[in-house]
Predicted model as a PDB file, atoms N, CA, C, CB and O in Angstrom, pLDDT in the B-factor column:
MODEL        1                                                                  
ATOM      1  N   UNK A   1      56.384 -93.116-102.811  1.00 58.00           N  
ATOM      2  CA  UNK A   1      56.297 -93.938-101.627  1.00 58.00           C  
ATOM      3  C   UNK A   1      54.965 -94.682-101.669  1.00 58.00           C  
ATOM      4  CB  UNK A   1      56.435 -93.082-100.332  1.00 58.00           C  
ATOM      5  O   UNK A   1      53.944 -94.113-102.056  1.00 58.00           O  
ATOM      6  N   UNK A   2      54.976 -95.922-101.282  1.00 64.00           N  
ATOM      7  CA  UNK A   2      53.747 -96.710-101.293  1.00 64.00           C  
ATOM      8  C   UNK A   2      52.769 -96.174-100.245  1.00 64.00           C  
ATOM      9  CB  UNK A   2      54.055 -98.205-101.031  1.00 64.00           C  
ATOM     10  O   UNK A   2      53.190 -95.688 -99.195  1.00 64.00           O  
ATOM     11  N   UNK A   3      51.479 -96.259-100.525  1.00 70.00           N  
ATOM     12  CA  UNK A   3      50.476 -95.706 -99.614  1.00 70.00           C  
ATOM     13  C   UNK A   3      50.577 -96.239 -98.182  1.00 70.00           C  
ATOM     14  CB  UNK A   3      49.108 -95.995-100.150  1.00 70.00           C  
ATOM     15  O   UNK A   3      50.300 -95.500 -97.237  1.00 70.00           O  
ATOM     16  N   UNK A   4      50.960 -97.479 -98.006  1.00 71.00           N  
ATOM     17  CA  UNK A   4      51.042 -98.027 -96.650  1.00 71.00           C  
ATOM     18  C   UNK A   4      52.220 -97.463 -95.864  1.00 71.00           C  
ATOM     19  CB  UNK A   4      51.148 -99.538 -96.708  1.00 71.00           C  
ATOM     20  O   UNK A   4      52.285 -97.648 -94.649  1.00 71.00           O  
ATOM     21  N   UNK A   5      53.142 -96.785 -96.518  1.00 70.00           N  
ATOM     22  CA  UNK A   5      54.292 -96.171 -95.843  1.00 70.00           C  
ATOM     23  C   UNK A   5      54.085 -94.690 -95.567  1.00 70.00           C  
ATOM     24  CB  UNK A   5      55.542 -96.357 -96.674  1.00 70.00           C  
ATOM     25  O   UNK A   5      54.898 -94.077 -94.874  1.00 70.00           O  
ATOM     26  N   UNK A   6      53.032 -94.109 -96.085  1.00 72.00           N  
ATOM     27  CA  UNK A   6      52.794 -92.678 -95.930  1.00 72.00           C  
ATOM     28  C   UNK A   6      52.321 -92.352 -94.523  1.00 72.00           C  
ATOM     29  CB  UNK A   6      51.772 -92.195 -96.950  1.00 72.00           C  
ATOM     30  O   UNK A   6      51.680 -93.163 -93.856  1.00 72.00           O  
ATOM     31  N   UNK A   7      52.655 -91.142 -94.091  1.00 78.00           N  
ATOM     32  CA  UNK A   7      52.185 -90.662 -92.801  1.00 78.00           C  
ATOM     33  C   UNK A   7      53.083 -91.005 -91.637  1.00 78.00           C  
ATOM     34  CB  UNK A   7      50.849 -91.196 -92.541  1.00 78.00           C  
ATOM     35  O   UNK A   7      52.798 -90.614 -90.505  1.00 78.00           O  
ATOM     36  N   UNK A   8      54.163 -91.729 -91.884  1.00 85.00           N  
ATOM     37  CA  UNK A   8      55.062 -92.108 -90.801  1.00 85.00           C  
ATOM     38  C   UNK A   8      56.214 -91.145 -90.578  1.00 85.00           C  
ATOM     39  CB  UNK A   8      55.607 -93.454 -91.065  1.00 85.00           C  
ATOM     40  O   UNK A   8      57.019 -91.332 -89.665  1.00 85.00           O  
ATOM     41  N   UNK A   9      56.294 -90.104 -91.418  1.00 94.00           N  
ATOM     42  CA  UNK A   9      57.335 -89.091 -91.224  1.00 94.00           C  
ATOM     43  C   UNK A   9      58.636 -89.352 -91.960  1.00 94.00           C  
ATOM     44  CB  UNK A   9      57.627 -88.968 -89.789  1.00 94.00           C  
ATOM     45  O   UNK A   9      59.569 -88.555 -91.853  1.00 94.00           O  
ATOM     46  N   UNK A  10      58.725 -90.443 -92.704  1.00 95.00           N  
ATOM     47  CA  UNK A  10      59.978 -90.756 -93.393  1.00 95.00           C  
ATOM     48  C   UNK A  10      60.347 -89.680 -94.409  1.00 95.00           C  
ATOM     49  CB  UNK A  10      59.873 -92.108 -94.088  1.00 95.00           C  
ATOM     50  O   UNK A  10      61.495 -89.236 -94.440  1.00 95.00           O  
ATOM     51  N   UNK A  11      59.400 -89.256 -95.236  1.00 95.00           N  
ATOM     52  CA  UNK A  11      59.682 -88.219 -96.231  1.00 95.00           C  
ATOM     53  C   UNK A  11      60.121 -86.922 -95.584  1.00 95.00           C  
ATOM     54  CB  UNK A  11      58.463 -87.970 -97.093  1.00 95.00           C  
ATOM     55  O   UNK A  11      61.050 -86.273 -96.064  1.00 95.00           O  
ATOM     56  N   UNK A  12      59.467 -86.537 -94.505  1.00 97.00           N  
ATOM     57  CA  UNK A  12      59.819 -85.315 -93.783  1.00 97.00           C  
ATOM     58  C   UNK A  12      61.238 -85.409 -93.239  1.00 97.00           C  
ATOM     59  CB  UNK A  12      58.824 -85.056 -92.638  1.00 97.00           C  
ATOM     60  O   UNK A  12      62.008 -84.453 -93.339  1.00 97.00           O  
ATOM     61  N   UNK A  13      61.583 -86.549 -92.667  1.00 97.00           N  
ATOM     62  CA  UNK A  13      62.947 -86.719 -92.119  1.00 97.00           C  
ATOM     63  C   UNK A  13      63.991 -86.703 -93.221  1.00 97.00           C  
ATOM     64  CB  UNK A  13      63.053 -88.033 -91.328  1.00 97.00           C  
ATOM     65  O   UNK A  13      65.034 -86.066 -93.071  1.00 97.00           O  
ATOM     66  N   UNK A  14      63.730 -87.391 -94.323  1.00 97.00           N  
ATOM     67  CA  UNK A  14      64.698 -87.413 -95.424  1.00 97.00           C  
ATOM     68  C   UNK A  14      64.903 -86.023 -96.009  1.00 97.00           C  
ATOM     69  CB  UNK A  14      64.237 -88.376 -96.520  1.00 97.00           C  
ATOM     70  O   UNK A  14      66.034 -85.627 -96.290  1.00 97.00           O  
ATOM     71  N   UNK A  15      63.822 -85.284 -96.191  1.00 98.00           N  
ATOM     72  CA  UNK A  15      63.937 -83.938 -96.732  1.00 98.00           C  
ATOM     73  C   UNK A  15      64.702 -83.034 -95.776  1.00 98.00           C  
ATOM     74  CB  UNK A  15      62.555 -83.358 -97.017  1.00 98.00           C  
ATOM     75  O   UNK A  15      65.533 -82.239 -96.216  1.00 98.00           O  
ATOM     76  N   UNK A  16      64.440 -83.138 -94.484  1.00 98.00           N  
ATOM     77  CA  UNK A  16      65.160 -82.332 -93.496  1.00 98.00           C  
ATOM     78  C   UNK A  16      66.653 -82.649 -93.518  1.00 98.00           C  
ATOM     79  CB  UNK A  16      64.588 -82.573 -92.088  1.00 98.00           C  
ATOM     80  O   UNK A  16      67.478 -81.741 -93.415  1.00 98.00           O  
ATOM     81  N   UNK A  17      67.004 -83.911 -93.648  1.00 98.00           N  
ATOM     82  CA  UNK A  17      68.422 -84.289 -93.720  1.00 98.00           C  
ATOM     83  C   UNK A  17      69.074 -83.736 -94.981  1.00 98.00           C  
ATOM     84  CB  UNK A  17      68.574 -85.817 -93.680  1.00 98.00           C  
ATOM     85  O   UNK A  17      70.208 -83.259 -94.933  1.00 98.00           O  
ATOM     86  N   UNK A  18      68.372 -83.795 -96.100  1.00 98.00           N  
ATOM     87  CA  UNK A  18      68.921 -83.253 -97.347  1.00 98.00           C  
ATOM     88  C   UNK A  18      69.100 -81.738 -97.245  1.00 98.00           C  
ATOM     89  CB  UNK A  18      68.002 -83.602 -98.537  1.00 98.00           C  
ATOM     90  O   UNK A  18      70.110 -81.202 -97.703  1.00 98.00           O  
ATOM     91  N   UNK A  19      68.131 -81.048 -96.651  1.00 98.00           N  
ATOM     92  CA  UNK A  19      68.241 -79.603 -96.483  1.00 98.00           C  
ATOM     93  C   UNK A  19      69.396 -79.249 -95.557  1.00 98.00           C  
ATOM     94  CB  UNK A  19      66.934 -79.028 -95.937  1.00 98.00           C  
ATOM     95  O   UNK A  19      70.118 -78.285 -95.812  1.00 98.00           O  
ATOM     96  N   UNK A  20      69.580 -80.007 -94.498  1.00 98.00           N  
ATOM     97  CA  UNK A  20      70.686 -79.745 -93.578  1.00 98.00           C  
ATOM     98  C   UNK A  20      72.030 -79.966 -94.266  1.00 98.00           C  
ATOM     99  CB  UNK A  20      70.574 -80.641 -92.336  1.00 98.00           C  
ATOM    100  O   UNK A  20      72.961 -79.184 -94.071  1.00 98.00           O  
ATOM    101  N   UNK A  21      72.137 -81.009 -95.058  1.00 98.00           N  
ATOM    102  CA  UNK A  21      73.381 -81.255 -95.814  1.00 98.00           C  
ATOM    103  C   UNK A  21      73.651 -80.093 -96.767  1.00 98.00           C  
ATOM    104  CB  UNK A  21      73.292 -82.596 -96.610  1.00 98.00           C  
ATOM    105  O   UNK A  21      74.799 -79.677 -96.924  1.00 98.00           O  
ATOM    106  N   UNK A  22      72.606 -79.566 -97.403  1.00 98.00           N  
ATOM    107  CA  UNK A  22      72.772 -78.424 -98.306  1.00 98.00           C  
ATOM    108  C   UNK A  22      73.246 -77.189 -97.535  1.00 98.00           C  
ATOM    109  CB  UNK A  22      71.446 -78.118 -99.040  1.00 98.00           C  
ATOM    110  O   UNK A  22      74.137 -76.474 -97.996  1.00 98.00           O  
ATOM    111  N   UNK A  23      72.659 -76.939 -96.371  1.00 98.00           N  
ATOM    112  CA  UNK A  23      73.091 -75.801 -95.543  1.00 98.00           C  
ATOM    113  C   UNK A  23      74.558 -75.930 -95.160  1.00 98.00           C  
ATOM    114  CB  UNK A  23      72.226 -75.695 -94.274  1.00 98.00           C  
ATOM    115  O   UNK A  23      75.310 -74.958 -95.227  1.00 98.00           O  
ATOM    116  N   UNK A  24      74.959 -77.119 -94.762  1.00 98.00           N  
ATOM    117  CA  UNK A  24      76.351 -77.343 -94.360  1.00 98.00           C  
ATOM    118  C   UNK A  24      77.319 -77.101 -95.508  1.00 98.00           C  
ATOM    119  CB  UNK A  24      76.525 -78.758 -93.833  1.00 98.00           C  
ATOM    120  O   UNK A  24      78.487 -76.787 -95.281  1.00 98.00           O  
ATOM    121  N   UNK A  25      76.845 -77.245 -96.728  1.00 98.00           N  
ATOM    122  CA  UNK A  25      77.678 -77.009 -97.912  1.00 98.00           C  
ATOM    123  C   UNK A  25      77.596 -75.561 -98.390  1.00 98.00           C  
ATOM    124  CB  UNK A  25      77.261 -77.947 -99.041  1.00 98.00           C  
ATOM    125  O   UNK A  25      78.171 -75.206 -99.418  1.00 98.00           O  
ATOM    126  N   UNK A  26      76.880 -74.733 -97.640  1.00 98.00           N  
ATOM    127  CA  UNK A  26      76.802 -73.323 -97.968  1.00 98.00           C  
ATOM    128  C   UNK A  26      75.693 -72.941 -98.930  1.00 98.00           C  
ATOM    129  CB  UNK A  26      78.075 -72.898 -98.528  1.00 98.00           C  
ATOM    130  O   UNK A  26      75.669 -71.811 -99.418  1.00 98.00           O  
ATOM    131  N   UNK A  27      74.782 -73.846 -99.212  1.00 98.00           N  
ATOM    132  CA  UNK A  27      73.659 -73.523-100.094  1.00 98.00           C  
ATOM    133  C   UNK A  27      72.716 -72.550 -99.396  1.00 98.00           C  
ATOM    134  CB  UNK A  27      72.900 -74.807-100.512  1.00 98.00           C  
ATOM    135  O   UNK A  27      72.557 -72.592 -98.176  1.00 98.00           O  
ATOM    136  N   UNK A  28      72.098 -71.683-100.174  1.00 98.00           N  
ATOM    137  CA  UNK A  28      71.175 -70.696 -99.606  1.00 98.00           C  
ATOM    138  C   UNK A  28      69.718 -71.074 -99.814  1.00 98.00           C  
ATOM    139  CB  UNK A  28      71.432 -69.337-100.211  1.00 98.00           C  
ATOM    140  O   UNK A  28      68.824 -70.366 -99.350  1.00 98.00           O  
ATOM    141  N   UNK A  29      69.468 -72.174-100.502  1.00 98.00           N  
ATOM    142  CA  UNK A  29      68.108 -72.617-100.733  1.00 98.00           C  
ATOM    143  C   UNK A  29      68.093 -73.791-101.689  1.00 98.00           C  
ATOM    144  CB  UNK A  29      67.255 -71.477-101.274  1.00 98.00           C  
ATOM    145  O   UNK A  29      69.129 -74.346-102.056  1.00 98.00           O  
ATOM    146  N   UNK A  30      66.888 -74.145-102.076  1.00 97.00           N  
ATOM    147  CA  UNK A  30      66.707 -75.288-102.973  1.00 97.00           C  
ATOM    148  C   UNK A  30      65.521 -75.004-103.888  1.00 97.00           C  
ATOM    149  CB  UNK A  30      66.487 -76.613-102.167  1.00 97.00           C  
ATOM    150  O   UNK A  30      64.582 -74.304-103.511  1.00 97.00           O  
ATOM    151  N   UNK A  31      65.580 -75.556-105.092  1.00 97.00           N  
ATOM    152  CA  UNK A  31      64.399 -75.553-105.955  1.00 97.00           C  
ATOM    153  C   UNK A  31      64.233 -76.953-106.524  1.00 97.00           C  
ATOM    154  CB  UNK A  31      64.524 -74.487-107.101  1.00 97.00           C  
ATOM    155  O   UNK A  31      65.203 -77.693-106.689  1.00 97.00           O  
ATOM    156  N   UNK A  32      62.991 -77.302-106.819  1.00 98.00           N  
ATOM    157  CA  UNK A  32      62.686 -78.638-107.322  1.00 98.00           C  
ATOM    158  C   UNK A  32      61.421 -78.582-108.152  1.00 98.00           C  
ATOM    159  CB  UNK A  32      62.535 -79.649-106.165  1.00 98.00           C  
ATOM    160  O   UNK A  32      60.701 -77.585-108.146  1.00 98.00           O  
ATOM    161  N   UNK A  33      61.161 -79.663-108.863  1.00 97.00           N  
ATOM    162  CA  UNK A  33      59.909 -79.739-109.604  1.00 97.00           C  
ATOM    163  C   UNK A  33      59.190 -81.029-109.251  1.00 97.00           C  
ATOM    164  CB  UNK A  33      60.160 -79.652-111.126  1.00 97.00           C  
ATOM    165  O   UNK A  33      59.803 -82.025-108.867  1.00 97.00           O  
ATOM    166  N   UNK A  34      57.883 -80.981-109.392  1.00 97.00           N  
ATOM    167  CA  UNK A  34      57.018 -82.107-109.078  1.00 97.00           C  
ATOM    168  C   UNK A  34      55.814 -82.018-110.012  1.00 97.00           C  
ATOM    169  CB  UNK A  34      56.580 -82.102-107.560  1.00 97.00           C  
ATOM    170  O   UNK A  34      55.680 -81.060-110.774  1.00 97.00           O  
ATOM    171  N   UNK A  35      54.964 -82.994-109.952  1.00 98.00           N  
ATOM    172  CA  UNK A  35      53.721 -82.978-110.709  1.00 98.00           C  
ATOM    173  C   UNK A  35      52.565 -82.982-109.718  1.00 98.00           C  
ATOM    174  CB  UNK A  35      53.632 -84.195-111.688  1.00 98.00           C  
ATOM    175  O   UNK A  35      52.711 -83.451-108.589  1.00 98.00           O  
ATOM    176  N   UNK A  36      51.420 -82.458-110.139  1.00 97.00           N  
ATOM    177  CA  UNK A  36      50.292 -82.375-109.219  1.00 97.00           C  
ATOM    178  C   UNK A  36      49.816 -83.745-108.760  1.00 97.00           C  
ATOM    179  CB  UNK A  36      49.151 -81.633-109.868  1.00 97.00           C  
ATOM    180  O   UNK A  36      49.150 -83.843-107.729  1.00 97.00           O  
ATOM    181  N   UNK A  37      50.138 -84.802-109.492  1.00 96.00           N  
ATOM    182  CA  UNK A  37      49.763 -86.148-109.047  1.00 96.00           C  
ATOM    183  C   UNK A  37      50.844 -86.755-108.156  1.00 96.00           C  
ATOM    184  CB  UNK A  37      49.507 -87.058-110.255  1.00 96.00           C  
ATOM    185  O   UNK A  37      50.713 -87.898-107.717  1.00 96.00           O  
ATOM    186  N   UNK A  38      51.908 -86.002-107.887  1.00 95.00           N  
ATOM    187  CA  UNK A  38      52.969 -86.491-107.011  1.00 95.00           C  
ATOM    188  C   UNK A  38      52.894 -85.779-105.661  1.00 95.00           C  
ATOM    189  CB  UNK A  38      54.360 -86.280-107.663  1.00 95.00           C  
ATOM    190  O   UNK A  38      51.993 -86.058-104.870  1.00 95.00           O  
ATOM    191  N   UNK A  39      53.827 -84.864-105.384  1.00 95.00           N  
ATOM    192  CA  UNK A  39      53.976 -84.396-104.009  1.00 95.00           C  
ATOM    193  C   UNK A  39      54.054 -82.890-103.786  1.00 95.00           C  
ATOM    194  CB  UNK A  39      55.165 -84.986-103.457  1.00 95.00           C  
ATOM    195  O   UNK A  39      54.657 -82.494-102.789  1.00 95.00           O  
ATOM    196  N   UNK A  40      53.499 -82.015-104.622  1.00 97.00           N  
ATOM    197  CA  UNK A  40      53.675 -80.590-104.338  1.00 97.00           C  
ATOM    198  C   UNK A  40      53.077 -80.148-103.007  1.00 97.00           C  
ATOM    199  CB  UNK A  40      53.068 -79.784-105.438  1.00 97.00           C  
ATOM    200  O   UNK A  40      53.619 -79.250-102.363  1.00 97.00           O  
ATOM    201  N   UNK A  41      51.986 -80.748-102.585  1.00 97.00           N  
ATOM    202  CA  UNK A  41      51.391 -80.355-101.298  1.00 97.00           C  
ATOM    203  C   UNK A  41      52.288 -80.752-100.128  1.00 97.00           C  
ATOM    204  CB  UNK A  41      50.001 -80.996-101.131  1.00 97.00           C  
ATOM    205  O   UNK A  41      52.352 -80.041 -99.125  1.00 97.00           O  
ATOM    206  N   UNK A  42      52.975 -81.874-100.252  1.00 97.00           N  
ATOM    207  CA  UNK A  42      53.946 -82.272 -99.228  1.00 97.00           C  
ATOM    208  C   UNK A  42      55.026 -81.201 -99.086  1.00 97.00           C  
ATOM    209  CB  UNK A  42      54.586 -83.643 -99.580  1.00 97.00           C  
ATOM    210  O   UNK A  42      55.349 -80.777 -97.976  1.00 97.00           O  
ATOM    211  N   UNK A  43      55.581 -80.768-100.215  1.00 98.00           N  
ATOM    212  CA  UNK A  43      56.642 -79.759-100.167  1.00 98.00           C  
ATOM    213  C   UNK A  43      56.132 -78.436 -99.613  1.00 98.00           C  
ATOM    214  CB  UNK A  43      57.232 -79.545-101.557  1.00 98.00           C  
ATOM    215  O   UNK A  43      56.850 -77.763 -98.873  1.00 98.00           O  
ATOM    216  N   UNK A  44      54.916 -78.054 -99.956  1.00 98.00           N  
ATOM    217  CA  UNK A  44      54.356 -76.808 -99.419  1.00 98.00           C  
ATOM    218  C   UNK A  44      54.234 -76.891 -97.896  1.00 98.00           C  
ATOM    219  CB  UNK A  44      52.973 -76.514-100.052  1.00 98.00           C  
ATOM    220  O   UNK A  44      54.470 -75.902 -97.203  1.00 98.00           O  
ATOM    221  N   UNK A  45      53.871 -78.053 -97.376  1.00 97.00           N  
ATOM    222  CA  UNK A  45      53.791 -78.216 -95.909  1.00 97.00           C  
ATOM    223  C   UNK A  45      55.165 -78.109 -95.257  1.00 97.00           C  
ATOM    224  CB  UNK A  45      53.155 -79.571 -95.553  1.00 97.00           C  
ATOM    225  O   UNK A  45      55.267 -77.835 -94.061  1.00 97.00           O  
ATOM    226  N   UNK A  46      56.224 -78.326 -96.038  1.00 98.00           N  
ATOM    227  CA  UNK A  46      57.596 -78.236 -95.515  1.00 98.00           C  
ATOM    228  C   UNK A  46      58.186 -76.841 -95.727  1.00 98.00           C  
ATOM    229  CB  UNK A  46      58.493 -79.289 -96.188  1.00 98.00           C  
ATOM    230  O   UNK A  46      59.377 -76.632 -95.496  1.00 98.00           O  
ATOM    231  N   UNK A  47      57.371 -75.898 -96.159  1.00 98.00           N  
ATOM    232  CA  UNK A  47      57.817 -74.514 -96.306  1.00 98.00           C  
ATOM    233  C   UNK A  47      58.217 -74.102 -97.707  1.00 98.00           C  
ATOM    234  CB  UNK A  47      58.949 -74.281 -95.416  1.00 98.00           C  
ATOM    235  O   UNK A  47      58.750 -73.008 -97.894  1.00 98.00           O  
ATOM    236  N   UNK A  48      57.975 -74.948 -98.698  1.00 98.00           N  
ATOM    237  CA  UNK A  48      58.292 -74.606-100.082  1.00 98.00           C  
ATOM    238  C   UNK A  48      57.193 -73.746-100.675  1.00 98.00           C  
ATOM    239  CB  UNK A  48      58.492 -75.873-100.926  1.00 98.00           C  
ATOM    240  O   UNK A  48      56.029 -73.838-100.285  1.00 98.00           O  
ATOM    241  N   UNK A  49      57.585 -72.903-101.631  1.00 98.00           N  
ATOM    242  CA  UNK A  49      56.670 -71.976-102.281  1.00 98.00           C  
ATOM    243  C   UNK A  49      56.669 -72.251-103.785  1.00 98.00           C  
ATOM    244  CB  UNK A  49      57.068 -70.498-101.984  1.00 98.00           C  
ATOM    245  O   UNK A  49      57.728 -72.391-104.397  1.00 98.00           O  
ATOM    246  N   UNK A  50      55.507 -72.325-104.359  1.00 98.00           N  
ATOM    247  CA  UNK A  50      55.401 -72.544-105.802  1.00 98.00           C  
ATOM    248  C   UNK A  50      55.826 -71.283-106.537  1.00 98.00           C  
ATOM    249  CB  UNK A  50      53.956 -72.948-106.200  1.00 98.00           C  
ATOM    250  O   UNK A  50      55.400 -70.182-106.189  1.00 98.00           O  
ATOM    251  N   UNK A  51      56.680 -71.445-107.570  1.00 98.00           N  
ATOM    252  CA  UNK A  51      57.079 -70.284-108.356  1.00 98.00           C  
ATOM    253  C   UNK A  51      56.887 -70.481-109.857  1.00 98.00           C  
ATOM    254  CB  UNK A  51      58.515 -69.955-108.074  1.00 98.00           C  
ATOM    255  O   UNK A  51      57.205 -69.589-110.644  1.00 98.00           O  
ATOM    256  N   UNK A  52      56.380 -71.616-110.251  1.00 98.00           N  
ATOM    257  CA  UNK A  52      56.117 -71.840-111.663  1.00 98.00           C  
ATOM    258  C   UNK A  52      55.213 -73.041-111.861  1.00 98.00           C  
ATOM    259  CB  UNK A  52      57.418 -72.032-112.424  1.00 98.00           C  
ATOM    260  O   UNK A  52      55.148 -73.935-111.018  1.00 98.00           O  
ATOM    261  N   UNK A  53      54.508 -73.046-113.002  1.00 98.00           N  
ATOM    262  CA  UNK A  53      53.571 -74.125-113.256  1.00 98.00           C  
ATOM    263  C   UNK A  53      53.291 -74.179-114.754  1.00 98.00           C  
ATOM    264  CB  UNK A  53      52.256 -73.932-112.443  1.00 98.00           C  
ATOM    265  O   UNK A  53      53.164 -73.145-115.410  1.00 98.00           O  
ATOM    266  N   UNK A  54      53.198 -75.382-115.283  1.00 98.00           N  
ATOM    267  CA  UNK A  54      52.697 -75.613-116.631  1.00 98.00           C  
ATOM    268  C   UNK A  54      51.465 -76.493-116.481  1.00 98.00           C  
ATOM    269  CB  UNK A  54      53.790 -76.280-117.570  1.00 98.00           C  
ATOM    270  O   UNK A  54      51.563 -77.645-116.057  1.00 98.00           O  
ATOM    271  N   UNK A  55      50.315 -75.950-116.827  1.00 98.00           N  
ATOM    272  CA  UNK A  55      49.067 -76.702-116.732  1.00 98.00           C  
ATOM    273  C   UNK A  55      48.922 -77.661-117.909  1.00 98.00           C  
ATOM    274  CB  UNK A  55      47.867 -75.745-116.676  1.00 98.00           C  
ATOM    275  O   UNK A  55      49.481 -77.438-118.983  1.00 98.00           O  
ATOM    276  N   UNK A  56      48.170 -78.721-117.689  1.00 98.00           N  
ATOM    277  CA  UNK A  56      47.935 -79.765-118.701  1.00 98.00           C  
ATOM    278  C   UNK A  56      49.236 -80.356-119.223  1.00 98.00           C  
ATOM    279  CB  UNK A  56      47.130 -79.200-119.866  1.00 98.00           C  
ATOM    280  O   UNK A  56      49.408 -80.560-120.425  1.00 98.00           O  
ATOM    281  N   UNK A  57      50.144 -80.625-118.298  1.00 96.00           N  
ATOM    282  CA  UNK A  57      51.456 -81.196-118.651  1.00 96.00           C  
ATOM    283  C   UNK A  57      51.831 -82.233-117.609  1.00 96.00           C  
ATOM    284  CB  UNK A  57      52.557 -80.085-118.748  1.00 96.00           C  
ATOM    285  O   UNK A  57      52.537 -81.905-116.655  1.00 96.00           O  
ATOM    286  N   UNK A  58      51.387 -83.473-117.756  1.00 96.00           N  
ATOM    287  CA  UNK A  58      50.601 -84.054-118.839  1.00 96.00           C  
ATOM    288  C   UNK A  58      49.119 -83.691-118.705  1.00 96.00           C  
ATOM    289  CB  UNK A  58      50.773 -85.576-118.858  1.00 96.00           C  
ATOM    290  O   UNK A  58      48.698 -83.079-117.723  1.00 96.00           O  
ATOM    291  N   UNK A  59      48.360 -84.078-119.697  1.00 97.00           N  
ATOM    292  CA  UNK A  59      46.938 -83.714-119.751  1.00 97.00           C  
ATOM    293  C   UNK A  59      46.236 -84.039-118.433  1.00 97.00           C  
ATOM    294  CB  UNK A  59      46.242 -84.444-120.912  1.00 97.00           C  
ATOM    295  O   UNK A  59      46.345 -85.145-117.904  1.00 97.00           O  
ATOM    296  N   UNK A  60      45.517 -83.048-117.924  1.00 97.00           N  
ATOM    297  CA  UNK A  60      44.770 -83.231-116.690  1.00 97.00           C  
ATOM    298  C   UNK A  60      45.576 -82.987-115.427  1.00 97.00           C  
ATOM    299  CB  UNK A  60      44.221 -84.596-116.652  1.00 97.00           C  
ATOM    300  O   UNK A  60      45.033 -83.045-114.324  1.00 97.00           O  
ATOM    301  N   UNK A  61      46.875 -82.712-115.577  1.00 98.00           N  
ATOM    302  CA  UNK A  61      47.771 -82.467-114.441  1.00 98.00           C  
ATOM    303  C   UNK A  61      48.652 -81.270-114.751  1.00 98.00           C  
ATOM    304  CB  UNK A  61      48.640 -83.719-114.128  1.00 98.00           C  
ATOM    305  O   UNK A  61      48.589 -80.708-115.844  1.00 98.00           O  
ATOM    306  N   UNK A  62      49.464 -80.886-113.794  1.00 98.00           N  
ATOM    307  CA  UNK A  62      50.385 -79.770-113.987  1.00 98.00           C  
ATOM    308  C   UNK A  62      51.770 -80.150-113.505  1.00 98.00           C  
ATOM    309  CB  UNK A  62      49.888 -78.518-113.252  1.00 98.00           C  
ATOM    310  O   UNK A  62      51.927 -80.955-112.587  1.00 98.00           O  
ATOM    311  N   UNK A  63      52.775 -79.556-114.139  1.00 98.00           N  
ATOM    312  CA  UNK A  63      54.147 -79.632-113.636  1.00 98.00           C  
ATOM    313  C   UNK A  63      54.351 -78.372-112.811  1.00 98.00           C  
ATOM    314  CB  UNK A  63      55.221 -79.756-114.812  1.00 98.00           C  
ATOM    315  O   UNK A  63      54.001 -77.275-113.247  1.00 98.00           O  
ATOM    316  N   UNK A  64      54.918 -78.526-111.616  1.00 98.00           N  
ATOM    317  CA  UNK A  64      55.023 -77.438-110.651  1.00 98.00           C  
ATOM    318  C   UNK A  64      56.472 -77.299-110.200  1.00 98.00           C  
ATOM    319  CB  UNK A  64      54.090 -77.682-109.438  1.00 98.00           C  
ATOM    320  O   UNK A  64      57.141 -78.294-109.920  1.00 98.00           O  
ATOM    321  N   UNK A  65      56.962 -76.036-110.129  1.00 98.00           N  
ATOM    322  CA  UNK A  65      58.290 -75.759-109.588  1.00 98.00           C  
ATOM    323  C   UNK A  65      58.117 -75.100-108.225  1.00 98.00           C  
ATOM    324  CB  UNK A  65      59.126 -74.848-110.557  1.00 98.00           C  
ATOM    325  O   UNK A  65      57.272 -74.223-108.041  1.00 98.00           O  
ATOM    326  N   UNK A  66      58.942 -75.545-107.270  1.00 98.00           N  
ATOM    327  CA  UNK A  66      58.864 -75.027-105.900  1.00 98.00           C  
ATOM    328  C   UNK A  66      60.252 -74.617-105.432  1.00 98.00           C  
ATOM    329  CB  UNK A  66      58.256 -76.084-104.937  1.00 98.00           C  
ATOM    330  O   UNK A  66      61.259 -75.125-105.925  1.00 98.00           O  
ATOM    331  N   UNK A  67      60.298 -73.687-104.470  1.00 98.00           N  
ATOM    332  CA  UNK A  67      61.569 -73.214-103.938  1.00 98.00           C  
ATOM    333  C   UNK A  67      61.463 -72.996-102.430  1.00 98.00           C  
ATOM    334  CB  UNK A  67      62.001 -71.914-104.641  1.00 98.00           C  
ATOM    335  O   UNK A  67      60.381 -72.821-101.870  1.00 98.00           O  
ATOM    336  N   UNK A  68      62.628 -73.014-101.806  1.00 98.00           N  
ATOM    337  CA  UNK A  68      62.709 -72.728-100.372  1.00 98.00           C  
ATOM    338  C   UNK A  68      64.056 -72.083-100.115  1.00 98.00           C  
ATOM    339  CB  UNK A  68      62.524 -74.026 -99.503  1.00 98.00           C  
ATOM    340  O   UNK A  68      65.094 -72.632-100.482  1.00 98.00           O  
ATOM    341  N   UNK A  69      64.040 -70.919 -99.485  1.00 98.00           N  
ATOM    342  CA  UNK A  69      65.284 -70.234 -99.094  1.00 98.00           C  
ATOM    343  C   UNK A  69      65.621 -70.632 -97.663  1.00 98.00           C  
ATOM    344  CB  UNK A  69      65.148 -68.669 -99.224  1.00 98.00           C  
ATOM    345  O   UNK A  69      64.736 -70.787 -96.821  1.00 98.00           O  
ATOM    346  N   UNK A  70      66.892 -70.791 -97.410  1.00 96.00           N  
ATOM    347  CA  UNK A  70      67.338 -71.140 -96.044  1.00 96.00           C  
ATOM    348  C   UNK A  70      67.640 -69.874 -95.270  1.00 96.00           C  
ATOM    349  CB  UNK A  70      68.593 -72.063 -96.076  1.00 96.00           C  
ATOM    350  O   UNK A  70      68.029 -69.941 -94.104  1.00 96.00           O  
TER     351      UNK A  70                                                      
ENDMDL                                                                          
END                                                                             
């Protein structure tokens, strides 16, 4: 998302809608991956928990896996 669009709640609303659609389909949770230069802190604020990480992938950053149980 472009910096001028951040902070308006759009990402939070979209994620909540996706989670609700998953619940309606009988899903018990979700897992996803992100990079430290992307959005792992956003997901943590939404209740996601980190369960895996590869450091220096790419160099100077990490690939992070997150999960959330419903």
